[in-house]
LOSEZA-843738 format. One record per residue (C-alpha): x, y, z; residue number from 1. Coordinates in steps of 0.25 Angstrom, whole numbers. Layout:
<sites>
+-------+-------+-------+-----+
|    px |    py |    pz |   k |
+-------+-------+-------+-----+
|     X |     Y |     Z | NUM |
...
+-------+-------+-------+-----+
</sites>
This chain:
<sites>
+-------+-------+-------+-----+
|    px |    py |    pz |   k |
+-------+-------+-------+-----+
|   -88 |   159 |  -622 |   1 |
|   -92 |   175 |  -627 |   2 |
|  -101 |   175 |  -638 |   3 |
|   -96 |   186 |  -650 |   4 |
|   -96 |   200 |  -649 |   5 |
|   -96 |   203 |  -634 |   6 |
|   -79 |   198 |  -632 |   7 |
|   -74 |   214 |  -635 |   8 |
|   -57 |   213 |  -635 |   9 |
|   -60 |   198 |  -627 |  10 |
|   -67 |   201 |  -614 |  11 |
|   -81 |   203 |  -614 |  12 |
|   -92 |   214 |  -615 |  13 |
|   -92 |   222 |  -605 |  14 |
|  -106 |   226 |  -602 |  15 |
|  -112 |   235 |  -592 |  16 |
|  -126 |   235 |  -586 |  17 |
|  -132 |   243 |  -578 |  18 |
|  -146 |   241 |  -573 |  19 |
|  -155 |   244 |  -561 |  20 |
|  -162 |   233 |  -554 |  21 |
|  -165 |   224 |  -566 |  22 |
|  -150 |   219 |  -567 |  23 |
|  -154 |   211 |  -558 |  24 |
|  -160 |   201 |  -569 |  25 |
|  -147 |   203 |  -579 |  26 |
|  -136 |   202 |  -566 |  27 |
|  -145 |   187 |  -564 |  28 |
|  -144 |   184 |  -581 |  29 |
|  -129 |   189 |  -579 |  30 |
|  -126 |   179 |  -568 |  31 |
|  -133 |   166 |  -576 |  32 |
|  -123 |   169 |  -587 |  33 |
|  -131 |   177 |  -598 |  34 |
|  -121 |   188 |  -604 |  35 |
|  -109 |   180 |  -599 |  36 |
|  -101 |   182 |  -611 |  37 |
|  -100 |   197 |  -607 |  38 |
|   -97 |   206 |  -595 |  39 |
|  -108 |   212 |  -587 |  40 |
|  -108 |   222 |  -578 |  41 |
|  -120 |   226 |  -571 |  42 |
|  -122 |   240 |  -562 |  43 |
|  -137 |   239 |  -556 |  44 |
|  -143 |   247 |  -547 |  45 |
|  -159 |   252 |  -543 |  46 |
|  -163 |   263 |  -552 |  47 |
|  -162 |   271 |  -541 |  48 |
|  -147 |   265 |  -537 |  49 |
|  -142 |   267 |  -552 |  50 |
|  -146 |   282 |  -553 |  51 |
|  -132 |   282 |  -544 |  52 |
|  -125 |   282 |  -557 |  53 |
|  -118 |   295 |  -560 |  54 |
|  -112 |   297 |  -570 |  55 |
|   -95 |   296 |  -570 |  56 |
|   -91 |   311 |  -572 |  57 |
|   -81 |   307 |  -586 |  58 |
|   -95 |   300 |  -589 |  59 |
|   -87 |   288 |  -590 |  60 |
|   -96 |   280 |  -582 |  61 |
|  -106 |   276 |  -571 |  62 |
|  -102 |   278 |  -556 |  63 |
|  -112 |   275 |  -543 |  64 |
|  -112 |   287 |  -534 |  65 |
|  -121 |   282 |  -525 |  66 |
|  -122 |   272 |  -514 |  67 |
|  -132 |   265 |  -520 |  68 |
|  -127 |   265 |  -535 |  69 |
|  -113 |   257 |  -530 |  70 |
|  -122 |   248 |  -521 |  71 |
|  -128 |   244 |  -534 |  72 |
|  -116 |   243 |  -545 |  73 |
|  -108 |   236 |  -533 |  74 |
|  -118 |   227 |  -530 |  75 |
|  -122 |   225 |  -544 |  76 |
|  -106 |   228 |  -552 |  77 |
|   -99 |   229 |  -541 |  78 |
|   -94 |   242 |  -548 |  79 |
|  -100 |   257 |  -545 |  80 |
|   -95 |   263 |  -557 |  81 |
|   -98 |   261 |  -571 |  82 |
|   -88 |   263 |  -584 |  83 |
|   -92 |   266 |  -598 |  84 |
|   -78 |   262 |  -602 |  85 |
|   -79 |   246 |  -595 |  86 |
|   -90 |   244 |  -605 |  87 |
|   -95 |   240 |  -618 |  88 |
|  -109 |   239 |  -615 |  89 |
|  -119 |   246 |  -606 |  90 |
|  -132 |   240 |  -604 |  91 |
|  -143 |   248 |  -594 |  92 |
|  -154 |   239 |  -592 |  93 |
|  -167 |   247 |  -585 |  94 |
|  -166 |   259 |  -577 |  95 |
|  -180 |   266 |  -576 |  96 |
|  -183 |   257 |  -591 |  97 |
|  -195 |   250 |  -586 |  98 |
|  -207 |   248 |  -592 |  99 |
|  -214 |   249 |  -578 | 100 |
|  -212 |   266 |  -578 | 101 |
|  -220 |   264 |  -593 | 102 |
|  -232 |   255 |  -582 | 103 |
|  -230 |   267 |  -573 | 104 |
|  -233 |   276 |  -581 | 105 |
|  -245 |   267 |  -588 | 106 |
|  -250 |   267 |  -575 | 107 |
|  -251 |   282 |  -572 | 108 |
|  -253 |   285 |  -589 | 109 |
|  -261 |   276 |  -601 | 110 |
|  -264 |   280 |  -613 | 111 |
|  -276 |   280 |  -618 | 112 |
|  -276 |   266 |  -626 | 113 |
|  -268 |   257 |  -615 | 114 |
|  -278 |   263 |  -604 | 115 |
|  -278 |   251 |  -592 | 116 |
|  -286 |   258 |  -584 | 117 |
|  -282 |   267 |  -569 | 118 |
|  -280 |   280 |  -566 | 119 |
|  -269 |   282 |  -577 | 120 |
|  -271 |   296 |  -586 | 121 |
|  -271 |   293 |  -603 | 122 |
|  -262 |   297 |  -610 | 123 |
|  -261 |   295 |  -625 | 124 |
|  -249 |   285 |  -628 | 125 |
|  -238 |   295 |  -633 | 126 |
|  -240 |   303 |  -619 | 127 |
|  -237 |   291 |  -611 | 128 |
|  -224 |   286 |  -624 | 129 |
|  -217 |   297 |  -618 | 130 |
|  -219 |   297 |  -604 | 131 |
|  -214 |   281 |  -602 | 132 |
|  -201 |   286 |  -614 | 133 |
|  -200 |   298 |  -605 | 134 |
|  -198 |   290 |  -593 | 135 |
|  -187 |   281 |  -600 | 136 |
|  -180 |   293 |  -603 | 137 |
|  -178 |   297 |  -588 | 138 |
|  -177 |   283 |  -583 | 139 |
|  -160 |   280 |  -577 | 140 |
|  -156 |   270 |  -589 | 141 |
|  -158 |   284 |  -597 | 142 |
|  -151 |   293 |  -588 | 143 |
|  -138 |   283 |  -588 | 144 |
|  -140 |   285 |  -604 | 145 |
|  -138 |   297 |  -603 | 146 |
|  -126 |   295 |  -595 | 147 |
|  -118 |   286 |  -603 | 148 |
|  -119 |   294 |  -616 | 149 |
|  -105 |   294 |  -617 | 150 |
|  -104 |   278 |  -619 | 151 |
|  -104 |   272 |  -631 | 152 |
|  -103 |   259 |  -628 | 153 |
|  -116 |   251 |  -632 | 154 |
|  -131 |   254 |  -622 | 155 |
|  -140 |   243 |  -620 | 156 |
|  -154 |   245 |  -612 | 157 |
|  -161 |   234 |  -607 | 158 |
|  -173 |   238 |  -606 | 159 |
|  -181 |   230 |  -592 | 160 |
|  -189 |   220 |  -593 | 161 |
|  -206 |   226 |  -592 | 162 |
|  -212 |   220 |  -578 | 163 |
|  -217 |   206 |  -573 | 164 |
|  -230 |   199 |  -575 | 165 |
|  -230 |   202 |  -560 | 166 |
|  -233 |   218 |  -562 | 167 |
|  -247 |   214 |  -564 | 168 |
|  -249 |   212 |  -550 | 169 |
|  -246 |   224 |  -547 | 170 |
|  -259 |   232 |  -545 | 171 |
|  -254 |   243 |  -554 | 172 |
|  -255 |   235 |  -568 | 173 |
|  -264 |   224 |  -564 | 174 |
|  -270 |   231 |  -578 | 175 |
|  -258 |   221 |  -584 | 176 |
|  -266 |   208 |  -583 | 177 |
|  -281 |   214 |  -591 | 178 |
|  -280 |   213 |  -605 | 179 |
|  -278 |   229 |  -610 | 180 |
|  -265 |   230 |  -597 | 181 |
|  -259 |   221 |  -607 | 182 |
|  -264 |   228 |  -619 | 183 |
|  -259 |   244 |  -611 | 184 |
|  -245 |   235 |  -606 | 185 |
|  -242 |   231 |  -622 | 186 |
|  -241 |   246 |  -625 | 187 |
|  -234 |   250 |  -613 | 188 |
|  -224 |   241 |  -615 | 189 |
|  -223 |   245 |  -630 | 190 |
|  -221 |   260 |  -624 | 191 |
|  -210 |   253 |  -616 | 192 |
|  -205 |   247 |  -626 | 193 |
|  -205 |   258 |  -635 | 194 |
|  -199 |   267 |  -624 | 195 |
|  -189 |   259 |  -622 | 196 |
|  -184 |   257 |  -637 | 197 |
|  -184 |   273 |  -639 | 198 |
|  -177 |   274 |  -625 | 199 |
|  -163 |   265 |  -631 | 200 |
|  -166 |   269 |  -646 | 201 |
|  -162 |   284 |  -640 | 202 |
|  -151 |   282 |  -633 | 203 |
|  -146 |   273 |  -643 | 204 |
|  -145 |   261 |  -637 | 205 |
|  -148 |   244 |  -638 | 206 |
|  -161 |   243 |  -628 | 207 |
|  -165 |   228 |  -624 | 208 |
|  -179 |   223 |  -619 | 209 |
|  -188 |   214 |  -614 | 210 |
|  -189 |   201 |  -624 | 211 |
|  -204 |   200 |  -625 | 212 |
|  -204 |   185 |  -622 | 213 |
|  -202 |   190 |  -607 | 214 |
|  -215 |   197 |  -608 | 215 |
|  -229 |   192 |  -605 | 216 |
|  -243 |   195 |  -610 | 217 |
|  -246 |   205 |  -602 | 218 |
|  -235 |   214 |  -608 | 219 |
|  -226 |   210 |  -593 | 220 |
|  -212 |   202 |  -592 | 221 |
|  -218 |   188 |  -589 | 222 |
|  -215 |   187 |  -576 | 223 |
|  -206 |   175 |  -574 | 224 |
|  -195 |   185 |  -578 | 225 |
|  -196 |   194 |  -564 | 226 |
|  -199 |   178 |  -556 | 227 |
|  -185 |   177 |  -545 | 228 |
|  -180 |   191 |  -549 | 229 |
|  -168 |   196 |  -539 | 230 |
|  -161 |   208 |  -537 | 231 |
|  -147 |   207 |  -538 | 232 |
|  -145 |   206 |  -522 | 233 |
|  -151 |   194 |  -526 | 234 |
|  -167 |   198 |  -519 | 235 |
|  -178 |   193 |  -526 | 236 |
|  -186 |   205 |  -531 | 237 |
|  -202 |   206 |  -524 | 238 |
|  -210 |   195 |  -530 | 239 |
|  -220 |   205 |  -536 | 240 |
|  -210 |   212 |  -542 | 241 |
|  -212 |   214 |  -559 | 242 |
|  -198 |   223 |  -562 | 243 |
|  -189 |   214 |  -560 | 244 |
|  -185 |   203 |  -569 | 245 |
|  -176 |   189 |  -566 | 246 |
|  -163 |   183 |  -572 | 247 |
|  -172 |   175 |  -582 | 248 |
|  -175 |   192 |  -587 | 249 |
|  -162 |   195 |  -586 | 250 |
|  -155 |   184 |  -593 | 251 |
|  -164 |   188 |  -604 | 252 |
|  -161 |   202 |  -605 | 253 |
|  -148 |   199 |  -602 | 254 |
|  -148 |   189 |  -616 | 255 |
|  -152 |   204 |  -622 | 256 |
|  -141 |   212 |  -616 | 257 |
|  -130 |   201 |  -622 | 258 |
|  -137 |   199 |  -634 | 259 |
|  -136 |   215 |  -639 | 260 |
|  -122 |   215 |  -631 | 261 |
|  -119 |   206 |  -641 | 262 |
|  -125 |   212 |  -652 | 263 |
|  -115 |   225 |  -648 | 264 |
|  -102 |   226 |  -656 | 265 |
|   -95 |   230 |  -644 | 266 |
|   -83 |   227 |  -649 | 267 |
|   -83 |   237 |  -661 | 268 |
|   -88 |   249 |  -650 | 269 |
|   -77 |   244 |  -644 | 270 |
|   -66 |   245 |  -655 | 271 |
|   -72 |   260 |  -658 | 272 |
|   -70 |   264 |  -640 | 273 |
|   -57 |   262 |  -644 | 274 |
|   -56 |   269 |  -656 | 275 |
|   -60 |   280 |  -650 | 276 |
|   -51 |   280 |  -638 | 277 |
|   -40 |   279 |  -650 | 278 |
|   -43 |   290 |  -659 | 279 |
|   -47 |   300 |  -645 | 280 |
|   -32 |   295 |  -639 | 281 |
|   -28 |   300 |  -657 | 282 |
|   -37 |   313 |  -654 | 283 |
|   -30 |   318 |  -643 | 284 |
|   -16 |   311 |  -648 | 285 |
|   -16 |   321 |  -656 | 286 |
|   -21 |   332 |  -651 | 287 |
|    -9 |   332 |  -640 | 288 |
|     0 |   329 |  -655 | 289 |
|    -4 |   343 |  -657 | 290 |
|    -1 |   350 |  -646 | 291 |
|    12 |   348 |  -646 | 292 |
|    14 |   351 |  -660 | 293 |
|     6 |   366 |  -658 | 294 |
|    17 |   366 |  -645 | 295 |
+-------+-------+-------+-----+
</sites>
């Protein structure tokens, strides 16, 4: 039986999920039954393919204009268009918001207090934080949110899990194994989560981040959450992939999404939409009657 707050006029809440390759963990979690009381539609594709989504001329939704975008959306959602009016809520996942962007920045620029060696240039903490925030402000998520400014339904942002502990085996990130490296990683985590929070608050959106219980001593996602991760096609990611998580992480993240949606008073939003439509109709009717009277 659906829990309270899920049904709108006797139907399940319709939720549109737009995600890049991290859609895999959520899709497999949904197939396992997580969030079954809601009607999820997953529009997923690699980020480069999602850039083929274009706003309709009337700004009522997105349409896939490239062959690659169409192919991926057909695979995950069996559709090539997203009509905003069809859904009660929207969930945007990752879309260029992964922490790896901050870590790549840290390889080249490091604050004095967090310097772990190498060829990185030393800069102030404020300069680093500003650079990280600007990187997120130029993400695909920021781009889609600008195009969705007319959407009145709730929009929930899901920031991706930190890279897994596999990252420590990559030559560029061996410093994560040292005590000083763990301290630097804790600072990078704080910068990332603070930038995510600022990003969401500036756009008036709720957001979901990774639960602390899934993060290990090194400040990275516990490796068990990346073991056995698969693409939506069923093909496994490489054994050294540190970015994509498995269905176990997907279940945790999807449960968080469902919990936030339950807290939303979407029934009130639904009725406010109907009231606005009636008011617009009444205004048009009044103008038409006035025109006839004047004639």
